[in-house]
N, C-alpha and C positions, 0 to 999 in steps of 0.2 A: 824759823823763818824760811828755811830751805823746804822744810816739810810742808808749810803753807804753800809755798810756791809750787812744790810737787803736786799738792793736792788740787791747786788751782789749775795747774795744767792738766791734771787727770780729768777734773771736772769739765774744763773747756774741750778736752777730746771727746768726752761722753756727749756733751751738747753737739758737737760736730757730727759724732755718729749718728745721734738721734735725728739731726736734720738731714743728714744724708739718707737715712732710712726713709724719713717722710717725703723727701724728694723722689725717692724711688717708687714709693707707694702712689704719689700723685702723678706719676708718669704712667699709670696704669689705666688710665681712662682712655676715651675714644680718641682716634687720631684726627688731627686737622680740624678740630673744633675752632670755630671763628673767635671764641673767647679765650683760647688757650694762649698763654703768654709765650712770646717768641724769644728763645734765649740769645744772649750776645755770643759771638764768637770766642770771647775770653772765658766763657763758662765751658766750652767743649774741649775735650782732650780725647781725640779720636786715635786709636790704636788698631793695628792690624789684629784680627781675631786670632791668628795662629802665632803672634809674637810671644817671646817669652815674658814679656811684662804684663800680659793678659792673664797669667796663670794664678797671680795672687791679688788681681785688681779688677774692679769691675770695669765693664766695657765703657761706661760713662761715669766719670768721676768728678767731684767738686774739688775746689782748692782745699788742701789740707790746713792752710793756716786759719787759725782761730780767729785772727782779726779780720778775715775776709766774710765772716758770717754776716755781719750787717751790710757789707757790700753787696754780697750776693742777694741778701733779701731786697736791697733797695734797686738792685739791678732787675731783679724779677718783677718788682712793681713797675719799674719804668718800661720794661719791656711788655708787660701786660697792657699798660696804657696805649701802647704803640702797636700792639699786635693787630688791630683792626686795619692798620694801614696797608693797602696793597702793595706798596713798594718794599715794605719790609718782608713780605712773603715772597716776592719775586726775587729779592736780593740773597736770601738765605738758601743754603743748599737743600736739594729734595730729601736728601738722606737725614739732614738735620730737622726738617719739618717733620718727618714720619717719627722720629725718635723722641723729640722734645716738644712737639706741640701737643702735650698730653697733660692735662689738669687733673686735679682732684675734685672737679666740679661736683657739687652736691654729694659728696661722699664722706662717710663717717670713718675717721681713721684712728687707728690705735697706734700708740708708740710701741717701742720693742718692749717696755715695762708693762704694757697692756693698759695704760692711761689714755683717756680721750684728749685729743688735741683741744686746747683752750679756744674759745670762740666758736666751737662747732657743736657743742653739746646742745645749746639751747636751739640750735637749728633742726634737731632731730628729735621726733616723737615716735614712740614705740607703740602708741595704742592703735595702730592701723591707719590713722590719718597723718600720713607722713607729709612733712612741710621742709623743703630744703631751699636755703637761701631765700626764705620768704616767698616760695612758689610752690604752690600746691599742685599734688600729683593726680593723674586721671581718677575717676571714680571707680574705674574696674579694679583698681588695686585693693580696694575695701571688700571686694566680692569674696563670698565663701568658695574658694577654689577646691577645696576637698569634696564638696558635694558635687560641684560642677564636673570635676574630673571623674567622679563615679558615674554621673549621669551619662557624660560623653562615652565613657568606656561601655556602659550598658547598651547605649544605642548603636555603638560600632559593632559589638558581639552580636546584637539582635539582627542588625543588617547582614552580617556574615552568615548567621544561621539561616536567614530567610533566603539569602542568594543560594546557600548550599542546598536548601530543601527544593528550591525551585528547579536547580540542576538536576537533582535526584528525580524529581517528579517528571521532568521532560526526558530524561534518559529512559525512565520506566515506560512512559506512553509513547515513546518512539515504536512504531510499528516494525516487527522483524523483518517484515518483507514489504517492499515498496512496488507492488504490481500494478500495472495499468488497469484502470476501472472501465469495464465495458457494459453495455446494455444487458439486462437479464436474459435476452435469447442469444447473444453472441458468445461463442466459445464454450457454451455450457452443456449440459447432458440432459436429454428428454427421456422420458419414459412413456412408451405407447401401450396403451390398455384397451382391451375389448371388455368392457364392464360385465357382460353376460356370461362370461366364462372365467371371471376373476375370482370372486368371492360370494358365496350365497350366505345371506344373512337370515332369511326366514324359511329355509328348507323347502322351497317350493321348486327346486331343480334347476334355477337359473340364477346366475351372478347379478347382483343389483348394486345401486349406488350407495346403499347403507354398508353393503359388505365391503366396498371400496374405502368408506370412510374408516372402517375399523383397521384397514391395512395401510393407512397413510403412513404410519410411523415405519412401517417396514420399507416402504418406497423412499420416505425421507432418509432413512438410515444408509440407503445405497449411496446418497449424495447427489441425487438428481435435482434439477432447477425447475423442471416444468413437467406436467402430467397431461398426456394427449389422449383424449377419449375418441375411440374410433367411430362407432355409430350407437346413438342413443334415441334416434328418433322414432316416432310411431311408424311401423311398417307391418305390410301384410305378411303373417307367419313369422314374426320376429321370435328368436333371433336366427332361425335357419335361413330365413330370406331377409336379412337385415337391410339389404340394398333396395327392397321393394318399399320405398318410403311413401307414406301417404300424407305426411305433414311434417314440414321443417320446424314448426312452431310447438310440437308436442313431444313428450318424452313418452316413450313405449312404457305401458304399465307393467310389463315384465321386469324393468329395471328400476322403477321407482315413479314418483310423482315429482312435480316442481319444487314442492318443499325439499324433498330429499336432495335435489340438485343444488338449491340454495344453500343447504347445510354442507354439502361437499364443497362448494365454493369458498364458504366461509372458513372450513376446516383447512383447505389447501392454502388459502392466503394467510391463515394464522401460523402456519409453518414456513412462511417466507417462500412459498413455491407458487407457480402460475398454472393456470388451467386453459388448455386449448381444445378445440372442438374440429373433427372432421367434418367439413360442410360441402355436401355435393352441389355444385354449381349447376343449377337446372334452367337457369335464364340469365339474361343480361339486362341491366337498367336501360330503358328506352325513354326518350323524350315525351313528356306528358302532352297529351293532345286530347281535344275534346271528343275526337272519333276513335281515341285509343280504346279498345276493348280489353286491353290487358291490365288496366289499372284495378288494384284490389284494395279493399279495405281491411286493413290489418290491425289487431288489437296489440298495442304496444304494451300497455300496462292496464291495471283495472280501471284507472281514470281516463286514459287517452286513447283516442281513436283517430288513426291517421291514415292517409291513402298515399300508397306507394306504387311505383310502376310495375316491378316485378317481385316474385316471391323470394329469390335469393337476397335482394336488398332488404327486404322486410325480415327475413331470418337474421341477417347480420344485426340490424338494429335491435331485434328483440333479445339475442343473446348477449349482445354488449351490455344491455340494460341489466341483464342477470349476472353480470360480472365476470363474463369470459374475458380472456387475455389475448386470444387470437384464433385464427381459423387456418386449417389446411384446406385450400380451395381444390377439391377433388373434381376431377374432369374438366378442369379449366382448359386443357388443351384443345377441346372440342370446338371452343369459341374463339380461338386466336385470329380467325379471319373475319370475324363479325365487325361490322362497322361500329358497334357500339362497345367493343371490347376496351378500348382506351378509356372511354367515358365512364365504363362500370368500374374499372379498377380506380380510377381517381375518386369516384363517389364513395366506394367502399373504404378506402383509405381514409378519407375524410370523416367517414362516420366513426371508425374505430379510434382514430387519433394516432398520434406519433408513439405513444407507450404501449401500443397493442400492435400485433404483427399479423402479417399475411403470408402463407407458405404456399408455393406452387411447385409442381413437379419438373423434373428434368425435360420430359417431353414438351411441356409448355414452353421452355426456353429454347429448344430446339426448332420448334415450329413458328414461333413468333418472328416477325420480319418488320422492317421499316417503323412506323410509329407505334405500332403494337409493341415491337421490342423495346424501344425506348420507355414506353410507359410501363411496361413489366419491370425493366431494371430500375425505375424509380419509385415504384409503389410497392413491389414485392420485397420482403424482409429476408426470406430464406428461400432457397432452392433446393429440393429434396433430391439426393442424388443415391441411387442403390448400388451397393458394391457387390458384385457376383463373382464368386471364385469358380463356378461350375466350367467356365470356358479357359480356365488355367491362370497361371500367375503372370504370364506375359501379357495376357488380355487385360487382367486387373491393373497391371502397372500402365499400359497404354490408356485405360479408362481415367486413371487418377491424373496422369500426365496431362491428357486433353482437357480435363476440367480445371486444373490448376493453371495451365497455360492458355485458357480460353478467355471468353469475354468477360467473366465474372471478376478477373484480376486485372482488368484495364483501368478501373477508376475506383477510389476508396469508398464510395458511397454506393457501390454496387451491392446487390444482395450477397449474403454470406452462404456457404454451403451448409446444408443440413444432411449429414452422411447417416446411412442406414444399412445394416447387413441384414435385417429382417423387418418385415412389416406385415399388416393384415393382408396384403396383396402378393406377397412373395412366399416361397417356400422357406421354411425354417432352416437355419444354417446347419443346425446339427443333423439333419436327414441326409445330407450328402458329404457333410465335413464334420462327423461326430468327433473325431479326435482333435479337430483343430478349432473347435468352438472358442476356446479361450485365446488361441493364437490370432483368429481373425478378429476378435473383439479388441484385443491389444492393438493390432494394426489400425483399426477404425479409429482408436482412442488417441493415437500419435499424429492423426491428420489434421491440418488447419481447418477450423470452422466449429460448427455445432454438431454433436453426435446424438444418435437416438438408440434406445435399447427397446426391443420388443419384448413385451411380458413373457416371461418363461426362459428367454435366452440367457439370463443370468444364472440359471441353473440347468441349462443344456437340455431343455424340453424338446421333444420331437413331435411332428405331426402324425397324421395317419398315413400309413404307406400306400403308395399309388396303386398297388394291386388289390388292396382291400377296398379302396375307394371305388374301383372299377367292378368289384364283386359285390360283397354283401353290404358295403356301406356306401353304395353309389349316392345315396341321399345326402352324404357329407362332402360331395365334391367342391362344394363352394365354401365350406367351413373347416377344411381338412387341417388347416394350420392355426386355428383359433381354438386349440385344445384346453382343457381344464388346467387352470393353474394349481401348482402343488406348493404347499408350505410346510415346513419342517415340523410344525405343530398339528398337522391334519388329524394325527390320531387322536388328538386330545380336543380338537374343535367340533362342535356338533355340525358345523356346516361343511364338513370336509368331504362329503360323499361324492360319488360319481354323478355328474350332471346327466339327466336323461336323454338329453337333445345333442349331446356331443360324446365322442369316445375319449378314453383316457389316452395320454401320450404314449407312443410307442417305446419311447426311451424312459428309463428310470431317471429321476431328477438327481442331479449332482450338487448337493447343498455346499460342498467345499469349494465350489466356484465362487460362491458370494464374496469370500474374504479377498479373492484375486481381483474380482470386479470392484469391490469398494477401494482396494488399493490403486488401481488403475485410475479411477474417477477421482481419487484424492490428489494423485500426482498431476493429473491433467488441470484440475481447476487451480492449483497453486504453481503453476509452471507457465509463465507468458510465452516462453520459446515455443511451447506446445499448442497453447490454446489461441494465440494470436495468429490470424491467417496470413499476414504479410508484413513487409517493412514499408513504413510511409516515411518518405524523405522528399521534402520540397514539393508537396503536392502529387508526387508520383507513388506508385505502389510496386514493390518488389517483393518477389516469392521468397520464402524463407524455408523451403523444403526441397528435397530432391531424393529420389529414389536411386540409391548408389549401386544397388546390385539385386538382380532377379534371376539368379542361375542355380541349378540344382536344387530346386526348391527352397533356397534361401533368399530372404528379401531382406535387404538392409536400406533404412530410411534415415535421413539425417534432417534434423531440425535446428535451426540457429535463429539468434535474434542479437542484435548489438547490445553489448555490456551484459549478456547474460550467458550462462553456461550452455554449450550445444548439447543436445539430447540425440541419441542414437537408438532405433529400434531394429533388433535383430530377431528374425522369426525363421524357424525351420518348419516348413509346412508339409515336409515329407515323412514318411515312416521309417526312415533310417537316420543315424547320427551322421553328422556332416562336420569333418575337420578342415579347417581352413585357416588361412592367414590374412587378417585384415589390417595388419600393421601398416601397410602402405596407404590406407585411408585413415586410421585411427591408431592412436598409441595405446589407449586404455581409458577405463572409466569405471564410476561407481554404480552398481546396480541400484536402482531406485524402485523398480516394479517389475514384474514378469509373472509367468505361469508357475514358477517354483519360488514360494514365498521365502524359502530358507536362504535364498542368495541374495536377498535385499540387504544393502550395506556393504557387501563385499566388493573388492576391487578386482576388475577383470582386465587382463591384458590381451590383445588382439593377435598376438603372435602364436600361431599353432594353437588355436582354440578349438574346442569340440562343443557343437551344440546338439543336445538330445533331440529325438524325433518329436514332432508336435510340440514344440516350446518356443517361447518368446521372452525377450528380455528388453528393458528400456534402461539404458544407462546415461548417466550425467558425465560429460567430459570436463576436464579441467579447462579453464579460460585460457 
């Protein structure tokens, strides 16, 4: 009897523990659901979390009396029916709401022994079509989530790989340098050639256009952007008297025919270079009049015959149609006072278009005034400036300062400077500056604007000495500087013999100059600080160059530009070494070019530095 009672008590205790466990499980659902039953205050027994009584008992307990099981069940049912009443929610404490408004809504529950709670088994289906309390779940529950997860993972990984590839491609294609882009004639290097003394291709004793085509790779390898031909027109006793022109529309047979010229134009353009012609100005454009006797009929092409006022305009139209990219208007200074000067420049610029250029001499700029000057500054693209060291370093400095501080730097759209240290009308630099040929070339290449090389100067060719011209070779007085060009492979070339109409250079060619010239051109073309002529700010133009020192045969030129490294040229034009301290101006820099190629890449400090005779360096300073 007692054992039965004891067993009964044990069974009742087990049932109470099971009910207590289930109530704990039911309390694990969402908070504050409107269908959650509101417990009565009698069911709650709050204890302080840190009290001793909490050590062995749960935070929330039910009445341990077995007789209270039914009461608890009834009370829960009663509370459930009244849980929708808003007054009961307001009257219960917030903490009680958070803890007790938890139900086992639609939840399959296991007892401590692992048995399903009766009355809930039939509400749960395990075949993927779940129904809880007679309510069907959304359709996405039945989807094949294994495949969906794999597809989403593949899409995400593909997107990440694509983004990574795009970033890598962007980084690879980003240019290493972001240099300002200029028109093809600004800041570049031109190569001036007299074709009759450059390269003979048919062994008749005169250089020709076909020979020039064969040497285009040599010219391109220098790094030049344009080739300028001096005189190719039909002339009386060409090439000795190349200036006695009989027709501006015909090529002299000594240098080739029209087909040869067209082949030359195509070959030059295929190498991404431009071709210019020296064009003597023999007349200006005049208004057309019925009584005008100067009107000429000019053959523009094989199919078109057109009337033009003057021969110079007709020649410009003709050669533009042949593919020429610009003209050096020789002898233009003789017409600056003509009433048709401005009209002619406007017409010629209109004929060639904005993508082709016109070049005028410094003397033309100096003589032009008033409206003629305004038209010259708006229609001419380059002004040719000759640098002459014969008068000394001080005179050279003053000339450069006058040009840069003159009218050409007043407005951004004014013509750029076209510097030259040798041309068909000047003495070769090596004749009086034989040891300073490279130094003067480096000095020219550090100046702002466009620079020009006269053929042969890159290897230090000389002309015919004055005493020989006045003596045995007086017939060469007009062509003393256009000597035969020499190439390093002349001994292997069938066309490398002495030209009968001109003498060989007085000086032996120095082929080791070529590497120095190539490096100077490379540095110039890739350095905006050097090739940009000025700083443009808010519509104004500011110079970016200064000659800092011209004493004791030492020339120091500084070039700067915003957000770019400053570059400094230091040249010793004397025959003796110069030891000086330039640290008051500059601390030091890296050699990027110079007459001594072995110094390139080295860091040079300007305190007590020694510059060898006839040497030049271009250094890049730290920002």
